[in-house]
MIVOLUM-765966 format. One line per 3 residues: their letters; for each residue x, y, z of N, C-alpha, C, O. Coordinates in steps of 0.001 Angstrom, whole numbers, plus 500000, padded with zeros to 6 digits. Layout:
a) X/Y/Z/X/Y/Z/X/Y/Z/X/Y/Z  ...
//
This chain:
mde) 844740/475283/721144/844662/476094/722190/843684/477295/721283/843837/477516/720082  842825/477878/722036/842004/478947/721446/842783/480025/721094/843801/480366/721696  842210/480690/719903/842818/481927/719520/842683/482887/720340/841545/482924/720809
isi) 843519/483855/720790/843403/484904/721533/843414/486297/720788/844211/486579/719892  842536/487040/721220/842208/488451/720499/842948/489584/721433/842944/489536/722664  843487/490456/720773/844198/491571/721753/843840/492997/721267/844163/493442/720165
dmd) 843163/493638/722174/842666/494926/721834/844037/496076/722091/844324/496572/723180  844807/496341/720692/845909/497140/720984/845653/498451/721455/846639/499157/721666  844340/498994/721697/844162/500274/722132/843790/500103/723805/843306/501083/724371
nrk) 843991/499032/724463/843534/498967/725591/844698/498129/726293/844436/496948/726519  845950/498607/726661/846986/498087/727078/846845/497925/728689/846626/498806/729521  847047/496470/728881/846723/496141/730380/848210/495905/731000/849288/495936/730406
kig) 847929/495649/732437/849050/495733/733202/849230/494587/734112/848214/494374/734774  850257/493743/734361/850431/492729/735129/851774/493271/736202/852716/494047/736045  851352/492527/737192/852692/492389/738364/853353/490861/738029/852796/489897/737503
llt) 854706/490990/738514/855436/489807/738214/856429/489870/739562/857106/490877/739766  856459/488898/740327/857295/488565/741635/857789/487355/741598/857225/486547/740861  858749/487006/742240/859502/485784/742810/859589/485890/744158/860125/486888/744639
sgg) 859061/484850/744995/859076/484997/746208/859573/483673/747007/859412/482588/746449  860142/483718/748230/860391/482466/748870/861903/482052/748460/862634/482829/747847  862288/480792/748844/863422/480393/748260/863782/480599/746605/862875/480521/745776
dap) 864871/480808/746294/864910/480933/744824/865227/479590/744316/865572/478725/745121  865146/479338/743092/865133/478125/742425/865470/478434/740874/864964/479242/740095  866456/477546/740723/867193/477663/739182/866245/477623/738309/865353/476800/738510
gmn) 866183/478323/737340/865279/478403/736181/863755/479565/736356/862759/479738/735653  864310/480253/737844/863160/481395/737799/863394/482319/737062/862452/483070/736809  864582/482566/736522/864733/483636/735513/864380/483313/734042/864205/484206/733212
aai) 864293/482114/733783/863712/481681/732512/862343/481809/732568/861800/482192/731532  861602/481564/733595/860311/482049/733734/860042/483129/733545/859189/483332/732682  860669/484351/734291/860632/485554/734254/860634/486117/732892/859737/486873/732519
rav) 861864/485683/731956/861795/485963/730659/860510/485500/729758/860109/486140/728786  860029/484491/730155/859055/483822/729498/857785/484769/729738/857108/485195/728803  857557/485026/730946/856312/485723/731120/856412/487350/730469/855470/487752/729785
vra) 857394/488086/730682/857650/489409/730266/857251/489400/728718/856285/490012/728264  858207/488553/727917/858006/488582/726612/856793/487969/725986/856494/488378/724864  856043/487041/726547/854842/486589/725996/853873/487583/726419/852759/487657/725902
avn) 854302/488404/727412/852858/489667/727719/853422/490754/726967/852586/491497/726455  854671/491043/726766/855058/492373/725992/854410/492185/724544/853686/492995/723965  854816/490983/724107/854308/490614/722636/852777/490458/722615/852271/490035/721576
snv) 852093/490722/723531/850628/490392/723463/850124/491805/724112/849021/491794/724657  850814/492925/724084/850526/494259/724183/850041/494461/725922/849256/495321/726322  850685/493509/726708/850452/493782/728246/851829/494325/728682/852895/493899/728237
svi) 851700/495312/729600/852984/495813/730142/853135/494916/731509/852273/494329/732161  854420/495018/731680/854815/494403/733084/855394/495174/734044/856164/496068/733694  855119/494955/735379/855668/495657/736348/856303/494631/737260/855566/493919/737942
gir) 857790/494488/737328/858276/493690/738108/858257/494250/739581/858205/495463/739786  858303/493264/740665/858337/493660/741803/859787/492822/742611/860134/491642/742573  860245/493732/743144/861686/493310/743493/861524/492751/745126/860718/493307/745872
hgy) 862161/491887/745483/862264/491242/746717/860879/490613/747248/860500/490662/748418  860202/490022/746187/858743/489317/746691/857818/490152/747323/857692/491362/747139  857087/489334/748186/856050/490130/748722/856448/491302/749822/855593/492097/750213
dgl) 857694/491339/750246/858182/492227/751147/858342/493309/749935/858111/494422/750407  858606/493376/748759/858979/494354/747774/857459/494924/747547/857301/496141/747458  856508/494165/747468/855305/494743/747091/854707/495567/748379/853939/496513/748205
lka) 855080/495174/749568/854390/495972/750602/855096/497193/750575/854530/498153/751096  856226/497365/750071/857216/498602/750057/856760/499346/748442/857053/500515/748193  856160/498631/747644/856025/499130/746229/857492/499333/745607/857879/500398/745127
div) 858236/498176/745685/859647/498228/745108/859357/497656/743743/859191/496449/743565  859296/498644/742695/858728/498060/741634/859874/498872/740465/860592/499849/740672  859708/498030/739182/860283/498575/738219/859603/498184/736825/858908/497175/736945
elg) 859619/498618/735776/858756/498174/734478/859993/497411/733857/861179/497740/733890  859340/496193/733226/860096/495348/732518/859658/495268/731157/858523/494912/730840  860660/495636/730261/860116/495100/728954/861167/494035/728217/862070/493553/728899
akn) 861055/493740/727051/861624/492485/726380/862984/492744/726343/863628/491723/726586  863679/493743/726127/865296/493968/726589/865437/493739/727858/866301/492872/727992  864995/494103/728919/865371/493954/730129/865687/492388/730661/866468/492140/731580
vse) 864852/491280/729827/865422/490112/730146/865975/489401/729140/865637/488232/728957  866789/489948/728450/867707/489242/727709/868931/489008/728456/869435/489723/729321  869397/487714/727914/870610/486857/728442/870532/486618/730013/871499/486735/730766
imq) 869131/486237/730434/868845/485856/731781/868742/484431/731820/869053/483863/732867  868362/483787/730859/867660/482327/730993/868851/481303/731578/868563/480290/732215  869980/481630/731332/870881/480700/731644/871345/481279/733349/872254/480616/733850
lgg) 870950/482089/733958/871554/482643/735137/870643/481914/736187/869436/481725/736033  871330/481558/737197/870608/481011/738476/869939/482195/739426/869988/483382/739103  869406/481794/740450/868868/482907/741175/867708/483641/740322/867192/483129/739329
til) 867338/485017/740885/866274/485397/740390/866584/486883/740265/867178/487394/741214  866189/487821/738981/867021/488977/738722/865911/490008/739772/866283/491123/740137  864765/489531/740101/863803/489992/740724/864061/490266/742302/863487/491000/743108
kta) 865200/489344/742418/865366/489388/744072/864155/488463/744844/862994/488430/744437  864558/487865/745805/863650/487326/746853/863486/487585/748069/864484/488183/748473  862777/487451/748820/862801/487618/750270/861526/486821/750800/860567/486579/750068
rsa) 861598/486445/752104/860559/486110/753106/859819/487388/753692/860460/488376/754052  858325/487310/753774/857837/488232/754347/856964/487800/755438/855889/487244/755213  857457/488075/756770/856511/487809/757814/855321/488769/757780/854255/488292/758169
dmm) 855326/489827/757447/853999/490688/757412/852888/490067/756633/851716/490125/757003  853339/489394/755407/852320/488790/754744/851512/487532/755201/850607/486934/754619  852155/487284/756525/851422/486125/757257/850169/486514/757962/849246/485766/758285
ase) 850275/487788/758152/849322/488591/758993/848013/489186/757959/848269/489437/756782  846804/489355/758435/845815/489694/757686/846086/491145/757310/845712/491482/756186  846767/492190/758195/847142/493533/758133/848079/493698/756694/847908/494524/755797
gqe) 848981/492774/756777/849921/493030/755464/849374/492464/754208/849796/492818/753107  848280/491439/754397/847719/490909/753180/846883/492072/752570/847139/492473/751434  845848/492637/753346/845099/493662/753083/845981/495020/752460/845535/495664/751511
kaa) 847297/495362/753131/848055/495990/752449/848508/495863/751092/848411/496719/750213  849070/494589/750993/849458/494165/749693/848346/494216/748636/848586/494651/747509  846995/493724/749034/846003/493761/747983/845987/495267/747574/846044/495666/746410
nic) 845903/496029/748659/845418/497661/748230/846441/498189/747435/846173/499071/746619  847959/497620/747613/848916/498172/746631/848627/497662/745346/848952/498503/744508  848123/496574/744798/848022/495847/743603/846842/496744/742919/846827/496929/741702
kil) 845903/497260/743751/844976/498027/743130/845282/499466/742836/844811/500111/741899  846177/499922/743800/846819/501309/743693/847689/501299/742428/847753/502298/741713  848333/500214/742164/849161/500094/740890/848459/499674/739605/849027/499567/738518
ald) 846957/499411/739876/846092/499326/738638/846503/497802/738073/846231/497629/736885  847075/496765/738718/847394/495437/738315/846295/494745/737936/845451/494515/738801  846072/494255/736511/844906/493460/736389/845051/491901/736757/844069/491170/736885
alf) 846490/491432/736928/846821/490205/737737/848057/490371/738152/848890/491073/737578  848273/489608/739370/849474/489164/739891/850253/487982/739613/849847/486945/740137  851280/487925/738902/851830/486712/738595/852867/486260/739651/853876/486966/739644
vig) 852867/485318/740501/853564/484692/741478/854574/483582/741047/853975/482550/740742  855852/483496/740939/856638/482431/740953/857302/482162/742254/857986/482955/742903  856983/480843/742564/857325/480397/743926/856774/478935/744437/856218/478116/743705
gdg) 856999/478793/745642/856263/477461/746248/855223/477452/746875/854362/478316/746708  855101/476411/747766/853759/476612/748458/853635/477488/749163/852458/477788/749360  854420/478124/749709/854406/479225/750787/854021/480694/749892/853251/481612/750174
slt) 854752/480511/748922/854377/481798/747945/853115/481941/747388/852565/483038/747297  852450/480535/746878/851259/480682/746226/850177/480685/747358/849030/480969/747011  850424/480391/748710/849639/480185/749776/849367/481784/749661/848239/482233/749455
ggl) 850547/482609/749819/850349/483923/750106/849519/484628/748997/848694/485477/749334  849719/484282/747569/848931/484443/746591/847109/484197/746791/846231/485042/746617  846958/482757/747208/845615/482626/747823/844867/483632/748578/843744/484092/748373
als) 845891/483921/749671/845372/485214/750416/844817/486354/749752/843721/486871/749968  845872/486761/748747/845448/487833/748217/844330/487769/747080/843938/488840/746615  843767/486504/746583/843231/486367/745633/841398/486425/746274/840377/486661/745628
rlg) 841568/486094/747811/840258/486308/748470/840088/487827/748732/839053/488189/749291  841051/488775/748363/841082/489799/748697/840730/490841/747301/840731/492072/747307  840475/490042/746284/840192/490647/744913/841231/490729/744156/841014/491253/743064
vni) 842552/490306/744411/843600/490322/743454/843543/489200/742658/843291/488192/743319  843729/488947/741104/843812/488002/740383/844947/487413/740373/845809/488042/739758  845339/486244/740916/846590/485636/741113/846891/484434/739966/846170/483437/739916
igi) 847970/484621/739099/848416/483566/738279/849668/483011/738838/850655/483733/738977  849673/481508/739231/851014/481227/739896/851606/480362/738922/851045/479824/737967  853119/480272/739362/853866/479456/738548/854714/478724/739570/855455/479309/740361
pgt) 854564/477431/739507/855416/476710/740726/856801/476691/740663/857305/475812/739963  857546/477489/741259/859102/477239/741149/859588/476890/742578/859566/477716/743491  860021/475639/742716/860553/475342/743941/861190/474026/744029/860583/472994/743745
idl) 862554/474057/744468/863173/472972/744073/862819/471671/744845/863412/470612/744642  861717/471837/745828/861493/470742/746457/860442/469327/745896/860364/468191/746363  859799/469895/744848/858928/469060/744139/857702/468687/745029/857159/467620/744744
dld) 857216/469366/746004/856366/469428/746990/854851/469485/746540/854040/468954/747299  854374/470098/745337/853330/470263/745245/852668/469261/744212/853087/469047/743075  851549/468680/744814/851001/467694/744304/850140/468108/743136/849879/467131/742434
csd) 849696/469054/742765/849145/469506/741549/849865/469599/740342/849352/469724/739230  851141/469530/740608/852121/469583/739356/853106/468366/739529/853664/468049/740580  853224/467714/738253/854236/466607/738269/855491/467325/738145/856447/466598/738412
yti) 855825/468593/737807/857124/469106/738162/857201/470545/738505/856376/471305/737999  857993/470942/739212/858137/472140/739897/859897/472855/738948/860722/472165/738349  859917/474046/739116/860921/474588/738361/862014/474444/739795/861802/474628/740994
gfd) 863340/473996/738967/864234/473839/739684/864669/472531/740697/865634/472448/741457  863687/471634/740440/863895/470472/741257/865059/469554/740354/865856/468821/740939  865043/469704/738798/866408/468835/738041/867553/469604/738357/868552/468921/738581
tav) 867688/470767/738435/868932/471426/738721/869483/471067/740010/870636/470640/740072  868734/471207/741094/869099/470765/742490/869531/469250/742484/870617/468963/742989  868697/468213/741911/869257/466793/741914/870478/466634/741041/871291/465752/741316
ntg) 870642/467362/740096/871763/466997/739082/873164/467708/740097/874259/467147/740054  872990/468749/740815/873879/469321/741631/874355/468253/742548/875518/467850/742512  873382/467752/743443/873548/466970/744411/874236/465524/743993/875211/464963/744494
tea) 873508/465181/743058/874266/463880/742214/875729/463955/741827/876549/463068/742062  875933/464905/741316/877385/465526/740975/878467/465437/742241/879588/464928/742258  877807/466041/743179/878524/466069/744505/878786/464907/745076/879935/464545/745328
mnk) 877646/464158/745354/877772/462768/745723/878530/461758/744824/879038/460835/745461  878703/461733/743587/879753/460924/742903/881173/461187/743330/881967/460263/743508  881452/462310/743474/882803/462898/743967/883132/462288/745178/884205/461727/745403
ird) 881842/462443/746256/882126/462221/747597/882407/460611/747688/883263/460169/748454  881646/459805/746874/881634/458321/746698/883126/457942/746306/883660/456939/746779  883710/458710/745505/885154/458071/745004/886004/458153/746384/886620/457146/746732
tss) 886051/459269/747137/886804/459195/748229/886391/458216/749449/887170/457722/750263  884838/458031/749384/884505/457358/750503/884839/455958/750115/885098/455277/751107  884905/455395/749129/885277/454154/748253/886938/453803/749014/887338/452908/749759
she) 887498/454840/748470/889244/454891/748711/889481/454507/750204/890273/453675/750647  888601/455315/750878/889060/455206/752357/888215/454072/753238/888419/453779/754415  887261/453545/752390/886322/452639/753025/885616/453329/754317/885526/452857/755451
rvs) 885204/454411/753896/884253/455161/755126/882880/455166/755024/882466/454509/754069  882041/455701/755706/880659/456258/755598/880787/457603/755397/881520/458297/756101  879918/458166/754195/879588/459539/754020/878069/459801/754262/877146/459213/753699
vvq) 877990/460620/755039/876817/461234/755346/876502/462577/754589/877234/463546/754788  875569/462652/753837/875364/463817/752874/874026/464416/753127/872942/463875/752907  874252/465672/753646/872932/466282/753789/872564/467027/752735/873427/467664/752130
vmg) 871124/467070/752314/870530/468016/751055/869440/468840/751688/868957/468759/752817  869210/469532/750837/867696/470269/751018/866398/469615/751047/866180/468646/750320  865494/470098/751868/864080/469577/751898/864077/469403/753479/864628/468545/754168
rnc) 863371/470367/753798/862655/470404/755317/861609/469609/755641/861616/468873/756628  860763/469701/754924/859518/468941/755110/859346/468049/753988/858380/467286/754019  860169/468024/752955/859761/467229/751671/860955/466500/751229/861932/467184/750922
gyi) 861055/464924/751127/862313/464268/750952/862522/464048/749568/863363/463177/749347  861915/464672/748381/862018/464241/746905/863498/464451/746419/863986/463810/745489  864242/465527/747225/865212/465659/746536/866440/464964/747132/867547/464961/746595
alw) 866107/464318/748405/867005/463205/749042/866695/462067/748455/867619/461254/748409  865484/461682/747898/865029/460330/747086/865516/460323/745916/865988/459236/745582  865587/461334/744998/865893/461375/744035/867618/461292/743828/868175/460686/742912
cga) 868230/461982/744810/869680/461907/744903/870332/460693/745138/871354/460234/744627  869375/460124/746225/869843/458721/746650/869802/457671/745706/870487/456651/745783  868733/458016/744533/868723/456752/743490/869643/457265/742456/869807/456394/741602
tag) 870345/458408/742187/871058/458658/741071/872315/458493/741511/873117/458112/740659  872820/458718/742886/874064/458360/743067/874241/457236/743823/875305/457039/744411  873301/456460/743878/873463/454781/744542/873724/454717/745785/874672/454027/746159
aee) 872709/455631/746956/873192/455720/748172/872384/454337/748725/871409/453792/748207  873093/453967/749909/872623/452800/750567/871793/453164/751485/871282/452216/752080  871391/454458/751901/870290/454690/752794/869987/456104/752831/870868/456925/753088
mll) 868501/456515/752531/868027/457863/752396/867183/458139/753923/866262/457392/754252  867557/459122/754657/866892/459552/755636/865825/460617/755369/866361/461722/755287  864567/460660/755214/863683/461302/754747/862527/461642/755771/862131/460819/756597
pen) 862015/462934/755651/861150/463521/756914/859699/462669/756477/858819/462701/757338  859456/462073/755471/858219/461090/755221/858541/459792/756206/857573/459345/756822  859532/459303/756356/859956/458075/757087/859823/458277/758688/860226/457431/759486
gal) 859242/459430/759043/859289/459809/760467/860587/459981/761070/861609/460104/760395  860561/459993/762401/861790/460545/763070/862939/459617/762887/862836/458413/762651  864144/460353/763028/865233/459601/762668/865424/458431/763736/865196/458573/764937
did) 865881/457234/763126/866232/456057/763887/867713/455753/763662/868031/454968/762768  868578/456305/764386/869985/456118/764129/870372/454468/764029/870902/453885/763083  870029/454044/765031/870085/452281/765328/869834/451550/764190/870565/450589/763946
avi) 868743/451894/763298/868432/451105/762231/869357/451678/760949/869310/451045/759893  870047/452663/761029/871056/453172/760002/872113/452390/760339/872548/451675/759437  872719/452331/761561/873963/451705/761950/873661/450123/761574/874572/449477/761056
rti) 872623/449615/761784/872288/448019/761635/872449/447892/759827/873043/446959/759286  871902/448836/759211/872047/448860/757839/873749/448674/757399/874255/447730/756792  874376/449845/757900/875833/449961/757527/876626/448413/758141/877455/447754/757514
iqn) 876173/448156/759299/876767/446828/759596/876483/445573/758569/877311/444776/758129  875130/445629/758329/874749/444547/757308/875345/444570/756077/875599/443527/755474  875631/445820/755581/876294/446111/754209/877621/445489/754451/878024/444593/753710
rsk) 878228/445870/755327/879813/445388/755695/879961/443952/755569/880923/443341/755103  878741/443436/756108/878981/441643/756188/878742/440965/755072/878940/439762/754907  878073/442162/753862/877743/441522/752501/879253/442039/751869/879394/441885/750656
gkn) 880174/442533/752497/881246/442934/751406/881365/444411/750962/882306/444823/750283  880477/445071/751338/880398/446727/750944/880914/447253/752005/880403/447229/753125  882295/447918/751602/883023/448493/752694/882999/450065/752762/883817/450720/753408
hnl) 881912/450625/751980/881650/451870/751843/880137/452241/751885/879314/451628/751206  879800/453294/752730/878458/453555/752750/878046/455076/752377/878620/456064/752834  877016/455102/751522/876512/456818/751395/875403/456909/752007/874540/456152/751563
ivv) 875076/457606/752934/873721/457884/753249/873381/459322/753035/874243/460108/753427  872333/459821/752509/871654/460737/751959/870633/461292/753283/869785/460555/753787  870834/462452/753653/869770/462875/754720/868947/464302/754247/869525/465303/753825
aeg) 867978/464212/754357/867314/465612/754214/867223/466372/755207/866854/465878/756273  867516/467699/755132/867997/468646/756233/866760/468631/757277/867012/468895/758453  865621/468376/756945/864430/468377/757853/864580/467048/759061/863929/466979/760103
vgs) 865509/466163/758633/865499/464848/759567/866626/465045/760860/866554/464591/762002  867487/465734/760354/868600/465774/761234/869848/466135/760868/869990/466093/759646  871014/466549/761597/872329/467130/761332/873197/466079/760598/873413/465056/761248
aid) 873643/466141/759561/874612/465104/758746/875699/465036/759960/876000/463931/760412  876311/466274/760508/877320/466186/761450/876964/465279/762761/877840/464537/763206  876064/465321/763194/875359/464439/764267/875449/463089/764068/876061/462271/764756
iak) 874631/462864/762826/874514/461457/762209/875835/460648/762185/876000/459519/762648  876888/461556/761462/878366/460793/761167/879051/460590/762332/879777/459597/762364  878983/461463/763533/879578/461208/764699/878895/460123/765350/879645/459310/765891
aie) 877474/459874/765445/876815/458830/766224/877516/457642/765352/878305/456893/765928  877244/457474/764027/877944/455945/763329/879228/455750/763794/879469/454602/764167  880163/456601/763877/881768/456610/764096/881859/456011/765428/882637/455088/765671
dat) 880904/456635/766475/881120/456126/767811/880444/454721/768241/880759/453977/769169  879614/454614/767463/879043/453196/767356/879752/452000/766785/879803/450908/767351  880375/452324/765454/880806/451388/764912/882244/451566/764585/882640/450778/763727
gie) 882990/452267/764974/884590/452710/764968/884902/452907/763464/886035/453230/763108  883834/452698/762529/884298/453131/760913/884432/454693/760843/883775/455450/761558  885211/455037/760048/885506/456322/759731/884211/456838/759218/883591/456062/758491
sra) 883596/458202/759499/882523/458773/759110/882570/460263/758898/882849/461024/759825  882278/460709/757598/882421/462326/757372/880896/462625/756981/880051/461949/756393  880883/463887/757531/879527/464649/756948/879780/465768/755986/880767/466501/756031
til) 878747/465843/755059/879139/466910/753859/877582/467498/754057/876587/466776/754127  877583/468841/754126/876409/469677/753874/876369/470292/752591/877360/470947/752269  875532/470219/751894/875298/470918/750112/874674/472164/750496/875049/473218/749983
gyl) 873755/472126/751356/873018/473361/751762/872621/473941/750315/872160/473281/749383  872925/475439/750332/872292/476468/749125/873416/476170/747943/873407/476786/746878  874120/475426/748181/874772/474890/746598/873817/474405/745371/873928/474625/744165
qrg) 872766/473616/746151/871774/472946/745398/870766/474043/744698/870133/473764/743679  870679/475389/745390/869717/476245/744972/870496/477418/743708/869932/478205/742948  871678/477183/743852/872611/478114/742692/872798/477441/741537/872194/476405/741257
gap) 873782/478086/740694/874366/477662/739218/873185/477652/738156/871977/477817/738330  873802/477445/737181/872913/477521/735904/871852/476533/735878/872103/475388/736255  870841/476810/735525/869475/475840/735392/869831/474884/734450/870603/475193/733542
sav) 869325/473651/734552/869634/472628/733482/868526/472847/732090/867591/473646/732027  868773/472311/731520/868060/472371/730129/866681/471864/730519/865707/472425/730016  866535/471020/731229/864986/470769/731913/864396/471862/732700/863206/472143/732557
drm) 864970/472341/733322/864393/473563/734160/864213/474854/733155/863203/475545/733286  865039/475129/732307/864957/476213/731432/863556/475897/730581/862759/476823/730434  863254/474538/730004/862364/474132/729174/861048/474399/730134/860196/475212/729777
has) 860960/473841/731078/859529/473945/731850/859241/475239/732381/858118/475737/732446  860427/475815/732798/860105/477356/733359/859684/478331/732169/858855/479212/732398  860197/478198/731007/859935/478840/729847/858302/478509/729334/857393/479289/729050
amg) 858350/477181/729347/856778/476873/729034/855859/477062/729757/854696/476992/729359  856208/477355/731035/855069/477662/732229/855048/478933/732264/853984/479405/732666  855978/479771/731941/855957/481133/731877/854992/481670/730926/854129/482513/731167
yea) 855244/481062/729769/854197/481315/728302/852839/481011/728554/851910/481746/728218  852711/479880/729173/851338/479118/729392/850653/480165/730693/849434/480286/730813  851512/480778/731491/850597/481683/732363/850137/482765/731879/848984/483084/732170
vma) 851008/483681/730933/850418/484665/730062/849061/484251/729198/848018/484906/729190  849281/483141/728547/847990/482607/727830/846570/482439/728558/845428/482707/728184  847143/481827/729883/845670/481817/730778/845185/483264/731128/843986/483535/731057
ylr) 845962/484042/731444/845573/485566/731776/844888/485962/730559/843748/486271/730906  845031/486124/729164/844706/486728/728219/843323/485839/727742/842445/486242/726980  843390/484591/728378/841939/483798/728178/840967/484094/729313/839862/483553/729354
ger) 841343/484865/730135/840317/485552/731256/840490/484865/732370/839864/485249/733358  841338/483740/732481/841183/482756/733604/842012/483733/734905/842925/484553/734805  841262/483243/736093/841347/483893/737207/841708/483089/738378/840982/482131/738646
nrv) 842640/483318/739053/843174/482676/740149/843680/481144/739797/843075/480171/740248  844686/481032/739065/844927/479789/738804/846380/479787/738879/847053/480813/738967  846918/478408/738835/848346/478187/738869/848827/477068/737619/848207/476036/737361
vvy) 849848/477449/737049/850200/476621/735802/850718/475030/736450/851255/474903/737550  850511/474246/735792/850984/473035/736284/851450/472123/735100/851104/472416/733956  852276/470953/735363/852692/470199/734393/852344/468684/734498/853116/467981/735150
krg) 851206/468093/733892/850463/467088/734389/850185/466028/733160/849573/466320/732133  850753/464745/733462/850667/463718/732409/851188/464342/731201/850486/464195/730200  852543/465176/731042/852872/465268/730077/852520/466669/729583/853290/467315/728872
eym) 851346/467109/729981/850741/468432/729146/851079/469709/730209/851232/469303/731361  851196/470886/730076/850769/472017/730794/849507/472330/730590/848896/472080/729551  848949/473021/731799/847414/473354/731831/847582/474303/733166/848562/474780/733738
tvd) 846146/474350/733393/846234/475329/734829/845174/474821/735510/844253/474237/734939  845240/475035/736958/844266/474333/737687/843969/475385/738779/844853/476164/739134  842759/475411/739299/842207/476511/740474/843489/476648/741616/844020/475638/742078
lee) 843812/477710/741913/844727/478021/742955/844517/477234/744147/845349/476463/744626  843132/477515/744692/842945/477066/745929/842936/475330/745988/843323/474783/747020  842584/474714/745105/842569/473263/744653/843715/472864/744661/844073/471992/745453
gla) 844464/473377/743850/845908/473067/743489/846561/472904/744994/847324/471952/745157  846322/473708/746000/846970/473982/747023/846625/472926/748284/847374/472692/749232  845453/472418/748076/844534/471805/749034/845295/470244/749261/845202/469675/750349
vkr) 845957/469712/748246/846543/468124/748867/848277/468471/748532/848777/469259/747730  848834/467632/749397/850262/467937/749712/850553/466504/748885/849814/465523/748964  851986/466592/747939/852495/465451/747161/852742/464200/748234/853383/464298/749280
pfn) 852091/463014/747736/852406/461779/748428/853554/461156/748606/854361/461336/747695  853925/460425/749553/855529/459976/749416/855657/458633/748370/854770/457780/748366  856535/458560/747717/856658/457352/746660/857425/456367/747525/858648/456412/747658
hrl) 856637/455482/748100/857219/454687/749183/857778/453312/747864/858800/452647/748032  857042/453185/746895/857605/452166/745823/859018/452607/745525/859933/451789/745621  859260/453954/745141/860552/454121/744748/861712/454237/745770/862904/454125/745483
yqm) 861224/454467/746947/862132/454121/748191/862507/452549/748367/863595/452092/748717  861528/451964/748092/861828/450391/748318/862938/449973/747163/863917/449245/747329  862551/450577/746050/863268/450017/744714/865124/450503/744995/866116/449824/744728
ikm) 865054/451953/745638/866414/452198/745543/867006/451259/746788/868175/450876/746740  866283/450967/747718/866979/450213/748898/867525/448846/748087/868719/448546/748113  866651/448150/747455/866818/446892/746910/868248/446918/746123/869153/446100/746289
lsv) 868259/447920/745319/869338/448098/744410/870537/448684/744994/871476/448948/744244  870619/448920/746251/871990/449517/746806/872864/448514/747178/873990/448910/747478  872681/447460/747236/873392/446280/747922/873278/445068/747097/873785/444013/747477
//
């Protein structure tokens, strides 16, 4: 990495916000950005409640001490919110103007596709955006990893391990709903690590309940008397699916909705490590003079890519992994 010279007499200022859905590891990223910046003679203005807080100039100055003992915490100390105003050009122009009034040299955005898309809109209005991918969904194709995914999968797998125990004891069907409105990677990985018999994913199209029922009946004919079905929230309701299975087969079926349980809790070591490295790399990119970039983890290395190019392509679905899980389930 190139050496970075710092002019100690010209203290610069960056803004930092977390936006959209919270993800385990966001606090580790906040800590890394603040400490890397402060130790590089850059002041950090924390913006509370995401873009909504930016529009209201809800700010606080952050120093190295402010981020002590936060890496192990779930959620985000800066809080987060979704902002309908940022969807409109008037809101975007107001946010860009506030960045100028605050004299921010750059705005660091920790969030997922929607948050970074908001940053892209601001970049077109002259705001230098440095993005850090914080989303449990793993839905950004530009990065092999997004902060929060590992914790969300671990939480889901642990819950499914316990559910499977009782499902096996009662020889019932368990339908577990996990997060993932438009992206099924949490459901896919939870299905793999919990040994699910079926995964219902947005990428596989509309729900075919008859196909699910056929799978359960076929498994029973092979001697498998309990079944774990993982469903991404974007596909349908676990409650409705469990009822349809029981009505059609007479097999006792129970639904569990994990919901926001997967967003909370202490981030895993993997998430803390990626978040810390991405936060540090974001500040280094800023100090190198990079503009409108997003930090990514690609082929085992941390790097930055152009923000607009990084958001242009959605992550393709891994059909090979899906087929592997299906083959290994019975």
